[in-house]
A tleap script that builds the chain and sets N, CA, C and O, in Angstrom:
source leaprc.protein.ff14SB
mol = sequence {
  NMET PRO THR VAL VAL ILE ILE VAL ALA ALA
  ALA LEU ALA CYS ALA ALA ALA PHE THR ILE
  TYR ARG ILE ALA LYS GLY PRO SER LEU LEU
  ASP ARG VAL ILE ALA ALA ASP VAL LEU LEU
  ALA ILE PHE GLY ALA ALA LEU ALA ALA GLU
  MET ALA VAL ASN HIE HIE GLN ASP ASN LEU
  VAL LEU LEU VAL VAL LEU THR VAL ILE GLY
  PHE ILE GLY SER VAL THR VAL ALA ARG PHE
  VAL ALA HIE ARG ARG GLU GLU CGLY
}
set mol.1.N position { -9.873 2.659 -2.470 }
set mol.1.CA position { -8.559 2.057 -2.541 }
set mol.1.C position { -7.582 2.637 -1.503 }
set mol.1.O position { -6.792 1.879 -0.941 }
set mol.2.N position { -7.607 3.938 -1.232 }
set mol.2.CA position { -6.682 4.470 -0.215 }
set mol.2.C position { -6.894 3.845 1.169 }
set mol.2.O position { -5.940 3.690 1.931 }
set mol.3.N position { -8.125 3.493 1.490 }
set mol.3.CA position { -8.398 2.854 2.780 }
set mol.3.C position { -7.744 1.479 2.855 }
set mol.3.O position { -7.195 1.099 3.889 }
set mol.4.N position { -7.807 0.748 1.764 }
set mol.4.CA position { -7.191 -0.577 1.722 }
set mol.4.C position { -5.676 -0.463 1.862 }
set mol.4.O position { -5.050 -1.266 2.554 }
set mol.5.N position { -5.094 0.524 1.213 }
set mol.5.CA position { -3.646 0.729 1.298 }
set mol.5.C position { -3.239 1.032 2.737 }
set mol.5.O position { -2.232 0.512 3.217 }
set mol.6.N position { -3.998 1.853 3.416 }
set mol.6.CA position { -3.698 2.196 4.804 }
set mol.6.C position { -3.822 0.973 5.702 }
set mol.6.O position { -2.988 0.765 6.583 }
set mol.7.N position { -4.853 0.162 5.487 }
set mol.7.CA position { -5.043 -1.044 6.298 }
set mol.7.C position { -3.908 -2.036 6.056 }
set mol.7.O position { -3.385 -2.618 7.006 }
set mol.8.N position { -3.525 -2.231 4.806 }
set mol.8.CA position { -2.431 -3.158 4.486 }
set mol.8.C position { -1.116 -2.648 5.076 }
set mol.8.O position { -0.343 -3.425 5.636 }
set mol.9.N position { -0.865 -1.364 4.952 }
set mol.9.CA position { 0.364 -0.791 5.502 }
set mol.9.C position { 0.411 -0.934 7.024 }
set mol.9.O position { 1.463 -1.243 7.584 }
set mol.10.N position { -0.703 -0.716 7.681 }
set mol.10.CA position { -0.753 -0.857 9.136 }
set mol.10.C position { -0.547 -2.312 9.555 }
set mol.10.O position { 0.168 -2.589 10.518 }
set mol.11.N position { -1.173 -3.236 8.834 }
set mol.11.CA position { -1.013 -4.652 9.162 }
set mol.11.C position { 0.434 -5.104 8.962 }
set mol.11.O position { 0.977 -5.826 9.798 }
set mol.12.N position { 1.053 -4.689 7.871 }
set mol.12.CA position { 2.446 -5.061 7.622 }
set mol.12.C position { 3.382 -4.406 8.642 }
set mol.12.O position { 4.359 -5.023 9.067 }
set mol.13.N position { 3.098 -3.179 9.032 }
set mol.13.CA position { 3.931 -2.507 10.034 }
set mol.13.C position { 3.819 -3.200 11.386 }
set mol.13.O position { 4.826 -3.385 12.069 }
set mol.14.N position { 2.610 -3.583 11.780 }
set mol.14.CA position { 2.430 -4.308 13.046 }
set mol.14.C position { 3.134 -5.658 12.997 }
set mol.14.O position { 3.804 -6.049 13.953 }
set mol.15.N position { 2.983 -6.357 11.900 }
set mol.15.CA position { 3.641 -7.660 11.764 }
set mol.15.C position { 5.158 -7.512 11.824 }
set mol.15.O position { 5.834 -8.321 12.460 }
set mol.16.N position { 5.690 -6.497 11.174 }
set mol.16.CA position { 7.141 -6.264 11.207 }
set mol.16.C position { 7.606 -5.910 12.615 }
set mol.16.O position { 8.661 -6.371 13.052 }
set mol.17.N position { 6.834 -5.104 13.324 }
set mol.17.CA position { 7.209 -4.727 14.693 }
set mol.17.C position { 7.235 -5.947 15.612 }
set mol.17.O position { 8.174 -6.118 16.389 }
set mol.18.N position { 6.215 -6.791 15.526 }
set mol.18.CA position { 6.186 -8.000 16.358 }
set mol.18.C position { 7.312 -8.956 15.973 }
set mol.18.O position { 7.883 -9.622 16.837 }
set mol.19.N position { 7.626 -9.026 14.709 }
set mol.19.CA position { 8.698 -9.906 14.261 }
set mol.19.C position { 10.056 -9.405 14.733 }
set mol.19.O position { 10.898 -10.202 15.148 }
set mol.20.N position { 10.276 -8.113 14.676 }
set mol.20.CA position { 11.531 -7.546 15.174 }
set mol.20.C position { 11.651 -7.775 16.674 }
set mol.20.O position { 12.745 -8.035 17.176 }
set mol.21.N position { 10.543 -7.679 17.390 }
set mol.21.CA position { 10.548 -7.986 18.817 }
set mol.21.C position { 10.956 -9.442 19.043 }
set mol.21.O position { 11.738 -9.735 19.949 }
set mol.22.N position { 10.433 -10.350 18.228 }
set mol.22.CA position { 10.774 -11.770 18.378 }
set mol.22.C position { 12.243 -12.012 18.056 }
set mol.22.O position { 12.880 -12.857 18.685 }
set mol.23.N position { 12.790 -11.284 17.087 }
set mol.23.CA position { 14.211 -11.428 16.773 }
set mol.23.C position { 15.060 -10.967 17.960 }
set mol.23.O position { 16.057 -11.604 18.298 }
set mol.24.N position { 14.668 -9.880 18.578 }
set mol.24.CA position { 15.432 -9.348 19.708 }
set mol.24.C position { 15.250 -10.186 20.976 }
set mol.24.O position { 16.201 -10.370 21.735 }
set mol.25.N position { 14.060 -10.684 21.205 }
set mol.25.CA position { 13.731 -11.348 22.467 }
set mol.25.C position { 13.804 -12.869 22.391 }
set mol.25.O position { 13.930 -13.529 23.423 }
set mol.26.N position { 13.728 -13.437 21.188 }
set mol.26.CA position { 13.621 -14.884 21.004 }
set mol.26.C position { 14.514 -15.692 21.923 }
set mol.26.O position { 15.703 -15.400 22.046 }
set mol.27.N position { 13.961 -16.698 22.565 }
set mol.27.CA position { 14.766 -17.457 23.526 }
set mol.27.C position { 15.823 -18.348 22.864 }
set mol.27.O position { 16.836 -18.663 23.489 }
set mol.28.N position { 15.605 -18.753 21.628 }
set mol.28.CA position { 16.584 -19.639 20.997 }
set mol.28.C position { 16.994 -19.087 19.637 }
set mol.28.O position { 16.349 -18.200 19.077 }
set mol.29.N position { 18.071 -19.636 19.136 }
set mol.29.CA position { 18.559 -19.232 17.819 }
set mol.29.C position { 17.553 -19.589 16.736 }
set mol.29.O position { 17.362 -18.828 15.788 }
set mol.30.N position { 16.916 -20.730 16.871 }
set mol.30.CA position { 15.935 -21.148 15.874 }
set mol.30.C position { 14.750 -20.175 15.816 }
set mol.30.O position { 14.251 -19.879 14.731 }
set mol.31.N position { 14.299 -19.678 16.970 }
set mol.31.CA position { 13.229 -18.675 16.987 }
set mol.31.C position { 13.650 -17.414 16.244 }
set mol.31.O position { 12.862 -16.834 15.497 }
set mol.32.N position { 14.874 -16.999 16.447 }
set mol.32.CA position { 15.364 -15.795 15.783 }
set mol.32.C position { 15.484 -15.987 14.271 }
set mol.32.O position { 15.178 -15.078 13.499 }
set mol.33.N position { 15.925 -17.155 13.860 }
set mol.33.CA position { 16.064 -17.426 12.426 }
set mol.33.C position { 14.698 -17.484 11.753 }
set mol.33.O position { 14.521 -16.946 10.660 }
set mol.34.N position { 13.742 -18.126 12.392 }
set mol.34.CA position { 12.386 -18.183 11.832 }
set mol.34.C position { 11.785 -16.788 11.759 }
set mol.34.O position { 11.120 -16.451 10.779 }
set mol.35.N position { 12.012 -15.974 12.784 }
set mol.35.CA position { 11.508 -14.599 12.769 }
set mol.35.C position { 12.168 -13.785 11.651 }
set mol.35.O position { 11.510 -12.960 11.017 }
set mol.36.N position { 13.441 -14.008 11.409 }
set mol.36.CA position { 14.114 -13.300 10.309 }
set mol.36.C position { 13.527 -13.718 8.969 }
set mol.36.O position { 13.378 -12.889 8.071 }
set mol.37.N position { 13.195 -14.991 8.829 }
set mol.37.CA position { 12.559 -15.466 7.601 }
set mol.37.C position { 11.169 -14.844 7.438 }
set mol.37.O position { 10.780 -14.466 6.334 }
set mol.38.N position { 10.442 -14.744 8.518 }
set mol.38.CA position { 9.123 -14.096 8.471 }
set mol.38.C position { 9.267 -12.621 8.108 }
set mol.38.O position { 8.444 -12.083 7.368 }
set mol.39.N position { 10.304 -11.966 8.622 }
set mol.39.CA position { 10.531 -10.556 8.287 }
set mol.39.C position { 10.833 -10.392 6.797 }
set mol.39.O position { 10.388 -9.426 6.178 }
set mol.40.N position { 11.581 -11.323 6.222 }
set mol.40.CA position { 11.807 -11.286 4.769 }
set mol.40.C position { 10.492 -11.453 4.009 }
set mol.40.O position { 10.271 -10.797 2.992 }
set mol.41.N position { 9.627 -12.325 4.502 }
set mol.41.CA position { 8.327 -12.507 3.853 }
set mol.41.C position { 7.478 -11.236 3.962 }
set mol.41.O position { 6.751 -10.893 3.029 }
set mol.42.N position { 7.569 -10.551 5.084 }
set mol.42.CA position { 6.828 -9.298 5.250 }
set mol.42.C position { 7.352 -8.234 4.285 }
set mol.42.O position { 6.572 -7.505 3.674 }
set mol.43.N position { 8.674 -8.150 4.153 }
set mol.43.CA position { 9.239 -7.205 3.185 }
set mol.43.C position { 8.797 -7.551 1.769 }
set mol.43.O position { 8.497 -6.661 0.973 }
set mol.44.N position { 8.757 -8.832 1.458 }
set mol.44.CA position { 8.279 -9.258 0.142 }
set mol.44.C position { 6.831 -8.873 -0.081 }
set mol.44.O position { 6.468 -8.421 -1.167 }
set mol.45.N position { 6.004 -9.046 0.930 }
set mol.45.CA position { 4.599 -8.656 0.816 }
set mol.45.C position { 4.460 -7.144 0.646 }
set mol.45.O position { 3.606 -6.677 -0.107 }
set mol.46.N position { 5.295 -6.388 1.340 }
set mol.46.CA position { 5.253 -4.933 1.192 }
set mol.46.C position { 5.674 -4.509 -0.217 }
set mol.46.O position { 5.073 -3.610 -0.805 }
set mol.47.N position { 6.701 -5.153 -0.751 }
set mol.47.CA position { 7.111 -4.848 -2.125 }
set mol.47.C position { 6.023 -5.202 -3.125 }
set mol.47.O position { 5.761 -4.439 -4.055 }
set mol.48.N position { 5.390 -6.353 -2.942 }
set mol.48.CA position { 4.318 -6.763 -3.846 }
set mol.48.C position { 3.135 -5.803 -3.760 }
set mol.48.O position { 2.538 -5.458 -4.779 }
set mol.49.N position { 2.797 -5.372 -2.548 }
set mol.49.CA position { 1.692 -4.427 -2.384 }
set mol.49.C position { 2.021 -3.079 -3.028 }
set mol.49.O position { 1.165 -2.456 -3.657 }
set mol.50.N position { 3.265 -2.638 -2.866 }
set mol.50.CA position { 3.671 -1.369 -3.481 }
set mol.50.C position { 3.612 -1.452 -5.000 }
set mol.50.O position { 3.186 -0.502 -5.657 }
set mol.51.N position { 4.035 -2.570 -5.557 }
set mol.51.CA position { 3.968 -2.730 -7.009 }
set mol.51.C position { 2.522 -2.780 -7.492 }
set mol.51.O position { 2.206 -2.252 -8.558 }
set mol.52.N position { 1.647 -3.407 -6.720 }
set mol.52.CA position { 0.238 -3.484 -7.113 }
set mol.52.C position { -0.428 -2.115 -7.047 }
set mol.52.O position { -1.225 -1.771 -7.920 }
set mol.53.N position { -0.113 -1.342 -6.034 }
set mol.53.CA position { -0.730 -0.018 -5.881 }
set mol.53.C position { -0.260 0.938 -6.971 }
set mol.53.O position { -1.060 1.691 -7.525 }
set mol.54.N position { 1.029 0.910 -7.279 }
set mol.54.CA position { 1.588 1.850 -8.258 }
set mol.54.C position { 1.606 1.316 -9.689 }
set mol.54.O position { 2.099 1.988 -10.595 }
set mol.55.N position { 1.079 0.127 -9.895 }
set mol.55.CA position { 0.945 -0.461 -11.233 }
set mol.55.C position { 2.268 -0.508 -12.001 }
set mol.55.O position { 2.355 -0.039 -13.136 }
set mol.56.N position { 3.290 -1.075 -11.370 }
set mol.56.CA position { 4.576 -1.254 -12.052 }
set mol.56.C position { 5.207 -2.565 -11.590 }
set mol.56.O position { 4.728 -3.208 -10.656 }
set mol.57.N position { 6.287 -2.945 -12.263 }
set mol.57.CA position { 6.998 -4.175 -11.927 }
set mol.57.C position { 8.482 -3.908 -11.736 }
set mol.57.O position { 9.306 -4.790 -11.980 }
set mol.58.N position { 8.822 -2.734 -11.314 }
set mol.58.CA position { 10.229 -2.350 -11.176 }
set mol.58.C position { 10.953 -3.165 -10.110 }
set mol.58.O position { 12.145 -3.435 -10.255 }
set mol.59.N position { 10.272 -3.558 -9.058 }
set mol.59.CA position { 10.898 -4.260 -7.941 }
set mol.59.C position { 10.740 -5.774 -8.018 }
set mol.59.O position { 10.973 -6.470 -7.029 }
set mol.60.N position { 10.353 -6.284 -9.162 }
set mol.60.CA position { 10.097 -7.717 -9.288 }
set mol.60.C position { 11.369 -8.546 -9.076 }
set mol.60.O position { 11.318 -9.605 -8.452 }
set mol.61.N position { 12.490 -8.079 -9.582 }
set mol.61.CA position { 13.751 -8.803 -9.396 }
set mol.61.C position { 14.128 -8.828 -7.915 }
set mol.61.O position { 14.558 -9.858 -7.395 }
set mol.62.N position { 13.967 -7.703 -7.248 }
set mol.62.CA position { 14.253 -7.647 -5.809 }
set mol.62.C position { 13.338 -8.594 -5.035 }
set mol.62.O position { 13.786 -9.244 -4.091 }
set mol.63.N position { 12.092 -8.678 -5.413 }
set mol.63.CA position { 11.142 -9.573 -4.766 }
set mol.63.C position { 11.557 -11.035 -4.942 }
set mol.63.O position { 11.497 -11.820 -3.995 }
set mol.64.N position { 11.972 -11.392 -6.141 }
set mol.64.CA position { 12.414 -12.766 -6.400 }
set mol.64.C position { 13.679 -13.077 -5.606 }
set mol.64.O position { 13.798 -14.164 -5.040 }
set mol.65.N position { 14.620 -12.145 -5.555 }
set mol.65.CA position { 15.854 -12.355 -4.803 }
set mol.65.C position { 15.550 -12.523 -3.313 }
set mol.65.O position { 16.128 -13.394 -2.663 }
set mol.66.N position { 14.660 -11.708 -2.771 }
set mol.66.CA position { 14.284 -11.836 -1.359 }
set mol.66.C position { 13.666 -13.192 -1.056 }
set mol.66.O position { 13.989 -13.801 -0.036 }
set mol.67.N position { 12.791 -13.670 -1.917 }
set mol.67.CA position { 12.155 -14.954 -1.662 }
set mol.67.C position { 13.150 -16.099 -1.787 }
set mol.67.O position { 13.081 -17.061 -1.022 }
set mol.68.N position { 14.068 -16.013 -2.733 }
set mol.68.CA position { 15.085 -17.070 -2.868 }
set mol.68.C position { 16.013 -17.072 -1.659 }
set mol.68.O position { 16.353 -18.137 -1.145 }
set mol.69.N position { 16.421 -15.906 -1.205 }
set mol.69.CA position { 17.281 -15.825 -0.022 }
set mol.69.C position { 16.548 -16.384 1.202 }
set mol.69.O position { 17.140 -17.112 1.998 }
set mol.70.N position { 15.286 -16.052 1.354 }
set mol.70.CA position { 14.517 -16.591 2.471 }
set mol.70.C position { 14.399 -18.096 2.417 }
set mol.70.O position { 14.535 -18.765 3.441 }
set mol.71.N position { 14.148 -18.641 1.239 }
set mol.71.CA position { 14.022 -20.086 1.093 }
set mol.71.C position { 15.346 -20.782 1.371 }
set mol.71.O position { 15.384 -21.761 2.117 }
set mol.72.N position { 16.423 -20.295 0.788 }
set mol.72.CA position { 17.731 -20.919 0.995 }
set mol.72.C position { 18.142 -20.821 2.457 }
set mol.72.O position { 18.694 -21.772 3.010 }
set mol.73.N position { 17.884 -19.698 3.078 }
set mol.73.CA position { 18.209 -19.544 4.495 }
set mol.73.C position { 17.431 -20.508 5.373 }
set mol.73.O position { 17.994 -21.100 6.293 }
set mol.74.N position { 16.146 -20.671 5.101 }
set mol.74.CA position { 15.327 -21.594 5.892 }
set mol.74.C position { 15.776 -23.036 5.718 }
set mol.74.O position { 15.858 -23.784 6.692 }
set mol.75.N position { 16.063 -23.425 4.496 }
set mol.75.CA position { 16.516 -24.791 4.245 }
set mol.75.C position { 17.865 -25.034 4.908 }
set mol.75.O position { 18.089 -26.103 5.478 }
set mol.76.N position { 18.758 -24.068 4.842 }
set mol.76.CA position { 20.074 -24.210 5.456 }
set mol.76.C position { 19.967 -24.378 6.965 }
set mol.76.O position { 20.620 -25.248 7.542 }
set mol.77.N position { 19.159 -23.561 7.597 }
set mol.77.CA position { 18.996 -23.663 9.051 }
set mol.77.C position { 18.318 -24.971 9.427 }
set mol.77.O position { 18.701 -25.595 10.416 }
set mol.78.N position { 17.326 -25.397 8.667 }
set mol.78.CA position { 16.654 -26.664 8.964 }
set mol.78.C position { 17.627 -27.835 8.859 }
set mol.78.O position { 17.602 -28.741 9.692 }
set mol.79.N position { 18.475 -27.820 7.848 }
set mol.79.CA position { 19.467 -28.897 7.711 }
set mol.79.C position { 20.490 -28.845 8.843 }
set mol.79.O position { 20.910 -29.884 9.351 }
set mol.80.N position { 20.891 -27.634 9.238 }
set mol.80.CA position { 21.838 -27.482 10.340 }
set mol.80.C position { 21.252 -28.010 11.642 }
set mol.80.O position { 21.925 -28.730 12.380 }
set mol.81.N position { 20.003 -27.657 11.929 }
set mol.81.CA position { 19.357 -28.100 13.163 }
set mol.81.C position { 19.141 -29.610 13.137 }
set mol.81.O position { 19.337 -30.275 14.154 }
set mol.82.N position { 18.747 -30.158 12.002 }
set mol.82.CA position { 18.547 -31.609 11.904 }
set mol.82.C position { 19.873 -32.349 12.084 }
set mol.82.O position { 19.925 -33.385 12.747 }
set mol.83.N position { 20.937 -31.819 11.497 }
set mol.83.CA position { 22.240 -32.453 11.632 }
set mol.83.C position { 22.735 -32.375 13.072 }
set mol.83.O position { 23.340 -33.321 13.578 }
set mol.84.N position { 22.482 -31.263 13.719 }
set mol.84.CA position { 22.909 -31.070 15.105 }
set mol.84.C position { 22.166 -32.009 16.045 }
set mol.84.O position { 22.761 -32.517 16.995 }
set mol.85.N position { 20.894 -32.250 15.807 }
set mol.85.CA position { 20.107 -33.151 16.657 }
set mol.85.C position { 20.536 -34.600 16.486 }
set mol.85.O position { 20.458 -35.389 17.428 }
set mol.86.N position { 20.992 -34.956 15.280 }
set mol.86.CA position { 21.471 -36.322 15.059 }
set mol.86.C position { 22.744 -36.586 15.836 }
set mol.86.O position { 22.956 -37.698 16.319 }
set mol.87.N position { 23.604 -35.566 15.965 }
set mol.87.CA position { 24.856 -35.731 16.701 }
set mol.87.C position { 24.633 -35.817 18.198 }
set mol.87.O position { 25.317 -36.573 18.887 }
set mol.88.N position { 23.677 -35.045 18.707 }
set mol.88.CA position { 23.462 -34.927 20.146 }
set mol.88.C position { 22.589 -35.945 20.680 }
set mol.88.O position { 22.324 -35.961 21.882 }
savepdb mol mol.pdb
quit
């Protein structure tokens, strides 16, 4: 089990690093927003993995709040971009 934890932690750390790079470097606002949503998903996966490893549910409310914020943010940006394209 410790090997799996190390592999999962390394994969999540690499994914977070690449996502932060995309947020900093992204050529458009939409790229940055999508990368921020992906970063929220990575944090959610890290919280879920931590809860699974330590056999507790203490962070379950935080996990639900993160996923709701990510969903609402994605829907809001998608509606904004769709509305902007209709005008232009």
